Structure formats: C-alpha cells, structure tokens
C-alpha positions as CSV (number, residue, x, y, z in Angstrom):
1,M,-30.5,28.3,-11.6
2,S,-27.2,30.2,-11.3
3,D,-27.0,33.9,-10.6
4,Q,-24.2,34.2,-13.2
5,P,-25.3,36.0,-16.4
6,I,-26.6,33.5,-19.0
7,K,-24.4,33.3,-22.1
8,L,-26.5,31.6,-24.8
9,T,-23.5,30.9,-27.1
10,Q,-22.1,28.5,-24.4
11,W,-25.0,26.2,-25.0
12,S,-23.9,25.0,-28.4
13,E,-20.8,24.1,-30.4
14,G,-21.6,26.1,-33.5
15,S,-23.5,29.3,-33.9
16,G,-25.9,30.9,-36.3
17,C,-25.8,29.7,-39.9
18,G,-22.4,28.2,-39.2
19,C,-24.4,25.3,-37.9
20,K,-25.5,24.3,-41.4
21,I,-24.8,20.8,-42.5
22,A,-21.8,20.6,-44.8
23,P,-22.6,21.1,-48.5
24,A,-21.5,17.6,-49.6
25,I,-23.5,15.9,-46.8
26,L,-26.6,17.9,-47.5
27,D,-26.4,17.0,-51.2
28,Q,-26.2,13.3,-50.2
29,I,-29.2,13.6,-47.9
30,L,-31.3,15.3,-50.5
31,S,-30.4,12.9,-53.3
32,Q,-30.8,9.7,-51.3
33,S,-34.1,10.9,-49.9
34,G,-35.5,11.7,-53.3
35,S,-36.2,15.3,-52.3
36,N,-34.7,16.6,-55.5
37,L,-37.4,14.9,-57.5
38,Q,-40.4,17.2,-58.0
39,L,-43.5,16.3,-60.0
40,D,-45.9,19.2,-59.2
41,T,-45.6,21.7,-62.0
42,N,-47.0,24.4,-59.8
43,L,-43.9,24.1,-57.6
44,L,-41.8,26.7,-59.5
45,V,-38.8,26.6,-57.1
46,G,-38.0,23.7,-54.8
47,N,-35.3,21.3,-53.8
48,S,-34.3,20.6,-57.5
49,S,-32.4,23.8,-57.3
50,K,-30.3,25.2,-54.4
51,D,-32.4,28.3,-53.9
52,D,-33.3,30.4,-50.9
53,A,-37.0,29.5,-50.6
54,A,-39.8,27.4,-52.2
55,V,-42.2,29.1,-54.6
56,Y,-45.6,27.7,-55.5
57,Q,-47.8,29.1,-58.2
58,I,-51.4,29.8,-57.0
59,S,-52.7,31.6,-60.1
60,E,-51.5,33.3,-63.3
61,D,-50.4,36.4,-61.4
62,L,-49.8,35.1,-57.9
63,A,-47.2,32.7,-56.3
64,M,-46.6,31.9,-52.6
65,I,-43.1,31.9,-51.1
66,N,-42.2,29.8,-48.1
67,T,-38.9,29.4,-46.2
68,V,-37.8,28.1,-42.9
69,D,-34.6,29.0,-41.1
70,F,-33.4,28.3,-37.6
71,F,-30.2,27.9,-35.7
72,T,-28.4,27.8,-32.3
73,P,-27.5,31.1,-30.6
74,I,-25.0,33.4,-32.4
75,V,-25.0,36.0,-29.6
76,D,-25.5,35.8,-25.8
77,D,-28.3,38.3,-25.5
78,P,-31.7,36.5,-26.1
79,F,-33.3,39.7,-27.5
80,D,-30.5,40.1,-30.0
81,F,-30.6,36.4,-30.8
82,G,-34.3,36.8,-31.7
83,R,-33.6,39.9,-33.9
84,I,-30.8,38.2,-35.9
85,S,-32.8,35.0,-36.3
86,A,-35.8,36.9,-37.7
87,A,-33.8,39.1,-40.1
88,N,-32.0,36.0,-41.4
89,A,-35.2,34.1,-42.0
90,I,-37.1,37.0,-43.6
91,S,-34.1,37.5,-45.9
92,D,-34.9,34.4,-47.9
93,V,-38.2,35.9,-49.1
94,Y,-36.4,39.1,-50.1
95,A,-33.8,37.1,-51.9
96,M,-36.5,35.7,-54.2
97,G,-37.6,39.2,-54.9
98,G,-40.8,38.7,-52.9
99,K,-42.9,40.5,-50.3
100,P,-43.1,38.8,-46.8
101,L,-46.6,38.4,-45.4
102,F,-46.3,36.7,-42.0
103,A,-44.1,34.3,-40.0
104,N,-44.3,31.5,-37.5
105,A,-41.7,30.8,-34.9
106,I,-39.7,27.7,-34.3
107,L,-38.4,27.4,-30.7
108,S,-36.4,24.7,-29.0
109,W,-35.6,25.5,-25.3
110,P,-34.0,23.7,-22.4
111,V,-36.7,24.8,-20.0
112,E,-35.2,23.2,-16.9
113,K,-31.9,25.0,-17.4
114,L,-32.7,28.3,-19.1
115,A,-35.5,30.5,-17.7
116,P,-38.7,30.8,-19.8
117,E,-38.2,34.6,-19.5
118,L,-35.2,34.3,-21.7
119,A,-37.2,32.5,-24.4
120,A,-39.7,35.3,-24.1
121,K,-36.9,37.8,-24.8
122,V,-36.0,35.9,-28.0
123,L,-39.5,36.1,-29.2
124,E,-39.6,39.8,-28.3
125,G,-36.6,40.5,-30.4
126,A,-38.0,38.5,-33.4
127,K,-41.3,40.5,-33.1
128,K,-39.4,43.8,-33.3
129,V,-37.7,42.8,-36.6
130,C,-41.0,41.4,-38.0
131,K,-42.6,44.7,-37.2
132,A,-39.8,46.5,-39.1
133,A,-40.5,44.2,-42.0
134,G,-44.2,45.0,-41.8
135,I,-45.3,41.5,-40.9
136,E,-46.9,39.7,-38.0
137,L,-45.3,36.9,-36.0
138,A,-48.5,34.9,-36.2
139,G,-47.8,31.7,-34.2
140,G,-45.3,28.8,-34.2
141,H,-44.3,25.6,-32.5
142,S,-42.0,24.9,-29.5
143,I,-40.3,21.9,-27.9
144,A,-38.3,21.3,-24.8
145,A,-34.9,20.1,-25.8
146,K,-31.3,20.3,-24.6
147,D,-30.2,23.0,-27.1
148,P,-31.7,26.5,-27.5
149,I,-32.7,26.9,-31.1
150,F,-34.8,29.6,-32.7
151,G,-35.9,30.6,-36.2
152,L,-38.9,31.4,-38.4
153,S,-40.9,30.0,-41.1
154,V,-41.8,32.9,-43.3
155,N,-44.5,33.2,-46.0
156,G,-44.5,35.7,-48.8
157,V,-45.9,36.5,-52.2
158,I,-44.6,37.3,-55.7
159,H,-45.7,37.5,-59.3
160,P,-44.6,34.2,-61.0
161,R,-42.8,36.1,-63.7
162,K,-40.8,38.3,-61.2
163,I,-39.1,35.5,-59.2
164,K,-35.4,36.1,-58.7
165,T,-33.8,32.7,-58.5
166,N,-30.1,32.2,-57.8
167,R,-29.5,30.7,-61.2
168,G,-30.6,33.5,-63.6
169,A,-27.2,35.2,-64.1
170,K,-25.9,35.8,-67.6
171,A,-22.3,36.1,-68.8
172,G,-21.0,39.6,-68.4
173,D,-23.3,40.4,-65.5
174,L,-21.9,42.5,-62.7
175,I,-21.9,41.1,-59.2
176,F,-23.0,43.2,-56.2
177,L,-23.0,42.6,-52.5
178,T,-25.2,44.6,-50.0
179,K,-23.5,43.8,-46.6
180,P,-19.9,43.6,-45.5
181,L,-18.4,40.2,-44.6
182,G,-17.2,39.1,-41.2
183,I,-20.2,38.2,-39.2
184,G,-18.9,34.7,-38.5
185,V,-15.5,36.0,-37.4
186,L,-17.2,38.4,-34.9
187,A,-19.5,35.8,-33.6
188,T,-16.5,33.5,-32.9
189,A,-14.8,36.4,-31.1
190,L,-17.8,36.8,-29.0
191,K,-18.0,33.1,-28.2
192,R,-14.3,33.1,-27.2
193,E,-14.9,36.2,-25.1
194,K,-12.5,38.2,-27.2
195,I,-14.8,40.7,-28.9
196,K,-14.6,44.5,-28.3
197,D,-17.8,46.4,-27.5
198,K,-17.7,48.4,-30.7
199,D,-17.2,45.3,-32.8
200,Y,-20.2,43.7,-31.1
201,L,-22.3,46.7,-32.1
202,N,-21.0,46.3,-35.7
203,L,-22.1,42.6,-35.6
204,L,-25.6,43.6,-34.5
205,D,-25.9,46.4,-37.0
206,T,-24.9,44.1,-39.9
207,A,-26.8,41.0,-38.9
208,C,-30.1,42.7,-37.8
209,R,-30.3,44.8,-41.0
210,L,-33.2,43.7,-43.3
211,N,-32.5,42.8,-46.9
212,S,-35.7,44.6,-47.9
213,I,-34.1,46.0,-51.0
214,G,-34.7,42.5,-52.5
215,Q,-38.5,43.2,-52.7
216,V,-37.7,46.4,-54.6
217,L,-35.4,44.7,-57.1
218,G,-37.9,41.9,-57.6
219,N,-39.9,44.3,-59.7
220,H,-37.1,45.0,-62.2
221,E,-36.0,42.7,-65.0
222,E,-32.6,44.4,-65.1
223,V,-31.8,42.2,-62.1
224,H,-31.1,38.7,-63.4
225,A,-30.5,36.7,-60.2
226,M,-30.3,37.1,-56.4
227,T,-29.4,35.1,-53.4
228,D,-28.4,35.9,-49.8
229,V,-25.0,35.0,-48.3
230,T,-25.3,32.7,-45.2
231,G,-23.7,29.6,-43.8
232,F,-21.7,28.5,-46.9
233,G,-19.9,31.9,-47.0
234,L,-19.6,34.3,-50.0
235,L,-17.7,31.7,-52.0
236,G,-20.2,28.9,-51.5
237,H,-23.3,30.9,-52.4
238,L,-21.5,32.5,-55.4
239,I,-20.6,29.0,-56.7
240,E,-24.2,28.0,-56.4
241,M,-25.2,31.0,-58.5
242,A,-22.5,30.4,-61.1
243,E,-23.1,26.6,-61.4
244,G,-26.9,27.2,-61.5
245,A,-26.4,29.5,-64.6
246,E,-23.6,27.3,-66.1
247,L,-21.2,30.2,-65.8
248,S,-18.0,31.1,-64.0
249,A,-17.3,34.2,-61.9
250,K,-14.4,36.5,-61.3
251,I,-14.1,38.2,-57.9
252,E,-11.8,41.2,-57.0
253,L,-10.4,40.4,-53.5
254,D,-9.6,44.1,-52.7
255,Q,-13.2,45.0,-53.5
256,L,-14.8,42.7,-50.9
257,P,-16.4,44.8,-48.2
258,L,-15.4,43.8,-44.6
259,I,-16.9,44.7,-41.3
260,E,-14.6,47.1,-39.6
261,G,-12.2,45.4,-37.2
262,I,-12.4,41.8,-38.4
263,Q,-8.8,41.6,-39.6
264,E,-7.5,41.9,-36.1
265,Y,-9.4,38.7,-35.1
266,I,-8.3,36.9,-38.3
267,D,-4.7,37.7,-37.4
268,Q,-5.3,35.9,-34.1
269,F,-6.9,32.9,-35.9
270,I,-10.3,33.8,-34.5
271,F,-12.8,32.6,-37.0
272,P,-15.4,29.7,-37.2
273,D,-14.2,26.2,-37.6
274,N,-16.7,25.8,-40.4
275,T,-14.7,28.3,-42.4
276,Y,-12.3,25.4,-43.2
277,R,-15.3,23.1,-43.9
278,N,-16.5,25.6,-46.5
279,W,-13.1,25.9,-48.0
280,N,-12.6,22.1,-48.2
281,A,-16.0,21.9,-50.0
282,Y,-15.2,24.6,-52.6
283,N,-11.4,24.9,-53.0
284,T,-11.2,22.6,-56.1
285,K,-13.6,24.9,-57.9
286,T,-11.6,28.0,-57.0
287,K,-8.5,29.7,-58.4
288,G,-6.3,32.4,-57.0
289,V,-6.9,32.2,-53.2
290,K,-3.8,32.6,-51.2
291,G,-3.2,31.8,-47.5
292,M,-5.7,33.3,-45.1
293,E,-7.6,35.0,-47.9
294,L,-9.9,32.0,-47.6
295,V,-11.3,33.3,-44.3
296,K,-12.9,36.3,-46.0
297,L,-14.4,34.2,-48.8
298,C,-15.6,31.2,-46.6
299,D,-16.6,32.9,-43.3
300,P,-20.1,31.6,-42.6
301,Q,-22.4,34.6,-42.5
302,T,-25.6,34.8,-40.5
303,S,-28.1,37.2,-42.0
304,G,-25.6,38.3,-44.6
305,G,-26.2,40.5,-47.6
306,L,-27.7,39.9,-51.0
307,L,-25.6,38.8,-53.9
308,I,-27.1,40.5,-57.0
309,S,-26.5,39.9,-60.7
310,V,-27.1,42.9,-63.0
311,A,-26.5,43.4,-66.7
312,P,-23.6,45.9,-67.2
313,E,-25.6,48.1,-69.5
314,N,-27.9,48.7,-66.5
315,L,-25.2,49.8,-64.1
316,D,-26.3,53.5,-64.0
317,W,-29.9,52.4,-63.3
318,F,-28.9,50.0,-60.6
319,E,-26.7,52.6,-58.8
320,K,-29.4,55.2,-59.0
321,T,-32.0,52.8,-57.7
322,M,-29.9,51.6,-54.8
323,K,-29.0,55.2,-53.8
324,L,-32.6,56.3,-54.0
325,E,-33.5,53.4,-51.6
326,K,-30.5,54.4,-49.3
327,Q,-29.1,50.9,-49.8
328,V,-25.3,50.4,-49.5
329,F,-23.7,48.1,-52.0
330,W,-20.4,47.1,-53.4
331,Q,-19.4,45.9,-56.9
332,I,-17.2,42.8,-56.3
333,G,-16.8,41.2,-59.7
334,N,-18.6,39.7,-62.7
335,F,-19.9,36.5,-64.3
336,T,-18.0,35.1,-67.2
337,A,-18.5,32.2,-69.7
338,K,-17.9,28.9,-68.1
339,G,-14.2,28.1,-67.6
340,E,-11.9,25.6,-65.9
341,F,-12.7,27.0,-62.4
342,V,-16.1,28.2,-61.2
343,V,-14.6,31.2,-59.3
344,E,-11.4,33.0,-60.0
345,V,-10.1,35.5,-57.3
346,V,-7.9,38.3,-58.6
C-alpha cells in the first residue's frame, strides 16, 4: 500500500446521499417489483409512501421503526465518514418522531487496497455518534468489495398514534428547517481539493449534528408532519411532503439558511452533478426558480436537517419549545391549497 495519505472520496464517483438512485428510476424499480403493494395491516408505514422509515405496529401502544441507510465516502477521513454516516441513518428514526434503540452496521470494504485499520476508524466514528444518541452499535454485516460503503440499519420505537409521517401537512401550515443547506456543495469542494479548512469544519459540524429534536416533537400533535432533507435536496423532499398531503408549498428564497461560505463555491460551479439530476426531476413541478438558485434548492444533502410542518396558531409554542431544547431553526415558507405547481419559490 502507498505511503500517501488515503483519501476515501477518491474511491467513488458520487459521495454521501448524492449517490441515491434518481427519483424517477427509483419509482420505476419499486412499482415494477411490486414493492409498493403492502397487505399487512400492521405495517403502518412502508413503501406505499415515500417516507423516511418503516413502522410496524406491535401492540396498541407500541410500534417498531426500522430504517437502513448507507453510502460511499463523503469525506476523506474515515472517522468523520463514520460519524456522518451514523448521524444520517439515525435521523430517519427521529424524522418519524421516534426514539432510536440500537443499530447494526453495514460495511463494504476493499480490503486488499484499503487497510482494515481505516475501516476500524469508520466504525469508531459511528460508535461515537451512536453513543451521543444513547444507543449501541450492536452488530452488523460486512463484505469485501471494490467500493468503500458504510451505513447503519437503525431500530427504534414510537407510539402508533404519535408517528410523524411526511404526508400529514395541512394547508396553512408553516414550514421550518433545522439545518442550513450546502453540505453537498462543500463535499464536492472537498472532493475537488478546493475546500478551505474552516469550511470543512462547517461541513462536519452540520452533517454530524443529530436531529434528536425529532424525538421531542414526536410527542406533540401541534407538529403535523416531518421528514429529513437528504439526497433529493430541499426541493425534492418538500415536494414529497406536499404531494403526500395533496397540497402545494410556497418557499421564500431569502429565508433559506445556508452554511457559511458555500456561495463562493457555487460561483465557481463547484457543486454535485446530481444537483442537476434533482432539478431535472422536479423542475416541471416548480415555479419561480431563476438561474443558479436551483443549486440551493436541489443540492443533495447528507445528514441534512428536518423539514417540519406546524399549524400557524402553534407558532409561539413551537418557537418556545425549540429554544428550550436549544435547537436552531428557520421558518422558510408555508403549505397552501393544491395549485398548478407543487412548489412556488418567491
């Protein structure tokens, strides 16, 4: 093996949740495989909706949540890769309003080309984030393959009547976001060896932050819907929420929170190729996007924030709750009655 520092991002074309299969192709796969057809009435949330995790009812007051999420390296450092992967996977349980219980690891590693010690660092990073979430990394499965891939399958619990799906929004609801956008832009800058040290730290700070506020909000009926923003970008996941509720949404562009420093990279056309893939999938459903504004809306996020739908009359309660939990948030728009376009950007 070479004495040169290993850069994990050089071992794959895409990175992080930007590796997701394109929305149209994924829909084709699911429909042709029959995966959208579900007959078990205890399966409360499954492939029939485009939600963050599966939910299965065990008893009158208990349901199990399960999710699986994995991807190729988004950063070069294996420890940080493990941290981001874990935070991203656990987020799906939080996005349902649930409490995570334990996780199993999914590891693919080119053992003849990348030292096993690096894989150990990935697991070490994941364990640190699992500990912060109060859960154990209980086991997992590994294979030897040409691409390094890592992620978690996470199990959690929730009361069946407290599930927060991505399709429960109501007309008039306010839309909030809990993390700034730009993770995909910064990951691309890293891959192209253009990122500044301070911007890399901003990337880590954002992507490694747990969305644990979701577990808190799961206990409150004032919150109508939640999802997390990942590979389809803010626009894609917002469209899923709006279409699932048979609504439209209006977003204020100047209210979108951005990670400090990303505009400099956008100006240099440094952003993921899959940004355009996302835009091509959703542009016919969108009104008001001009020029390079599409990057902010369609940048694939890895371990992005929660999108939260809250009734306007509960705004004071929501703000007080979020501040009490020391959770940052931004109000970015509102849901409206279904219109010609699914999302309007103003």
